TIMIDREN-875868 format. One record per residue (C-alpha): residue in one letter; x, y, z; residue number from 0. Coordinates in steps of 0.1 Angstrom, whole numbers. Layout:
<sites>
- code; X; Y; Z; pos
- A; X; Y; Z; NUM
...
</sites>
This chain:
<sites>
- code; X; Y; Z; pos
- M; -691; 505; -92; 0
- V; -668; 476; -83; 1
- C; -662; 450; -110; 2
- W; -655; 414; -102; 3
- G; -643; 386; -123; 4
- I; -670; 360; -122; 5
- F; -671; 324; -132; 6
- F; -706; 310; -135; 7
- K; -711; 274; -126; 8
- L; -744; 258; -131; 9
- L; -751; 227; -110; 10
- T; -781; 208; -122; 11
- L; -791; 176; -104; 12
- S; -815; 150; -117; 13
- K; -846; 162; -135; 14
- K; -866; 142; -108; 15
- T; -854; 166; -81; 16
- S; -861; 203; -76; 17
- N; -826; 210; -63; 18
- F; -810; 235; -85; 19
- A; -781; 255; -73; 20
- L; -765; 282; -93; 21
- N; -732; 295; -79; 22
- A; -713; 325; -91; 23
- L; -678; 319; -78; 24
- P; -654; 349; -78; 25
- L; -621; 343; -94; 26
- A; -589; 349; -75; 27
- K; -579; 377; -98; 28
- R; -598; 402; -119; 29
- T; -600; 393; -156; 30
- K; -606; 417; -185; 31
- K; -629; 392; -203; 32
- T; -654; 386; -176; 33
- K; -658; 418; -156; 34
- Q; -693; 420; -141; 35
- S; -707; 443; -114; 36
- K; -725; 430; -84; 37
- E; -757; 445; -98; 38
- E; -753; 426; -131; 39
- L; -746; 394; -112; 40
- L; -777; 399; -90; 41
- K; -798; 406; -121; 42
- F; -785; 375; -138; 43
- L; -792; 353; -107; 44
- Q; -827; 367; -104; 45
- E; -835; 360; -141; 46
- K; -821; 324; -138; 47
- G; -841; 319; -105; 48
- T; -873; 330; -122; 49
- Q; -866; 307; -151; 50
- F; -857; 276; -129; 51
- S; -887; 282; -107; 52
- K; -911; 281; -136; 53
- E; -895; 250; -149; 54
- L; -897; 233; -116; 55
- K; -933; 242; -111; 56
- Q; -941; 226; -145; 57
- K; -921; 195; -136; 58
- A; -933; 191; -100; 59
- T; -930; 157; -85; 60
- K; -959; 137; -71; 61
- W; -946; 143; -36; 62
- E; -944; 181; -42; 63
- L; -979; 182; -55; 64
- L; -992; 161; -26; 65
- F; -974; 183; -1; 66
- K; -987; 215; -18; 67
- D; -1022; 201; -14; 68
- I; -1016; 194; 23; 69
- L; -1002; 229; 30; 70
- E; -1032; 244; 12; 71
- E; -1056; 222; 32; 72
- L; -1039; 233; 65; 73
- G; -1042; 270; 55; 74
- Y; -1005; 280; 56; 75
- K; -994; 309; 34; 76
- F; -966; 296; 14; 77
- E; -945; 300; -18; 78
- F; -938; 270; -40; 79
- Q; -904; 267; -59; 80
- L; -892; 301; -46; 81
- P; -858; 314; -59; 82
- V; -836; 328; -31; 83
- I; -802; 344; -35; 84
- C; -778; 339; -6; 85
- N; -748; 363; 0; 86
- G; -755; 379; -34; 87
- K; -740; 350; -53; 88
- H; -757; 316; -45; 89
- L; -791; 309; -60; 90
- Y; -813; 282; -45; 91
- I; -848; 272; -53; 92
- L; -868; 263; -22; 93
- D; -894; 236; -26; 94
- F; -917; 255; -1; 95
- L; -914; 286; 21; 96
- L; -939; 292; 49; 97
- I; -940; 329; 46; 98
- D; -951; 339; 81; 99
- Y; -924; 318; 97; 100
- Q; -895; 319; 72; 101
- I; -894; 281; 73; 102
- F; -882; 264; 41; 103
- I; -895; 229; 35; 104
- E; -875; 206; 14; 105
- L; -887; 172; 1; 106
- D; -858; 149; -3; 107
- G; -854; 121; -27; 108
- A; -827; 94; -25; 109
- Q; -799; 116; -39; 110
- H; -801; 137; -7; 111
- F; -790; 107; 14; 112
- T; -757; 101; -3; 113
- K; -725; 115; 11; 114
- L; -723; 142; -15; 115
- G; -760; 150; -12; 116
- L; -757; 154; 25; 117
- K; -727; 177; 21; 118
- K; -745; 199; -4; 119
- D; -776; 200; 17; 120
- N; -756; 210; 48; 121
- L; -739; 239; 29; 122
- R; -772; 251; 15; 123
- T; -788; 250; 49; 124
- R; -759; 270; 65; 125
- R; -762; 296; 38; 126
- L; -800; 299; 40; 127
- R; -798; 301; 78; 128
- K; -775; 331; 74; 129
- E; -803; 348; 54; 130
- G; -828; 341; 82; 131
- Y; -845; 309; 69; 132
- E; -850; 278; 90; 133
- P; -851; 243; 74; 134
- L; -876; 215; 77; 135
- R; -869; 184; 57; 136
- F; -892; 155; 47; 137
- P; -880; 124; 28; 138
- N; -903; 118; -1; 139
- K; -914; 85; 15; 140
- Q; -926; 103; 46; 141
- V; -948; 126; 25; 142
- E; -967; 95; 13; 143
- T; -970; 78; 46; 144
- L; -977; 106; 71; 145
- T; -1012; 119; 76; 146
- T; -1021; 155; 72; 147
- E; -1024; 158; 110; 148
- Q; -989; 143; 115; 149
- I; -974; 168; 90; 150
- K; -993; 196; 108; 151
- G; -979; 184; 141; 152
- I; -943; 184; 127; 153
- I; -947; 219; 113; 154
- E; -963; 233; 145; 155
- T; -935; 218; 165; 156
- K; -909; 236; 143; 157
- I; -928; 268; 147; 158
- S; -930; 265; 185; 159
- L; -893; 258; 187; 160
- L; -885; 289; 166; 161
- K; -907; 310; 189; 162
- L; -888; 297; 219; 163
- G; -856; 310; 203; 164
</sites>
């Protein structure tokens, strides 16, 4: 078993958002005080992911609840507030995952359109793509203004593009 020195950094954004990211960043050198195996790290991230997921489901925004109703109405199989670990060390909670297509849907509030927000979202998207997930983003305002049929059309277009490869 390989032991790694690990520094845990918890990034928690506004309570209004469902964007939690938990990163376990390896230290440059091994340390005696914080030795942890990859298995222990994975277990820790899984436990935190389950905890954050439950909290986010309880604190769902009005846009998330509306979008959840739309996905149910359209008959898609999906997970809501699903914890995903990328590269064994980065935990993300996906707003929605369309199970049959590996498409993750994120509903974005104002904080996502800042320079820092865009940078974090781009990094997150790159990491999730490496794990086989494809993104689809909706600003919160769109969730309120688009009809169910329009949302269905956007999702079906994304699915068609994925099938084309």
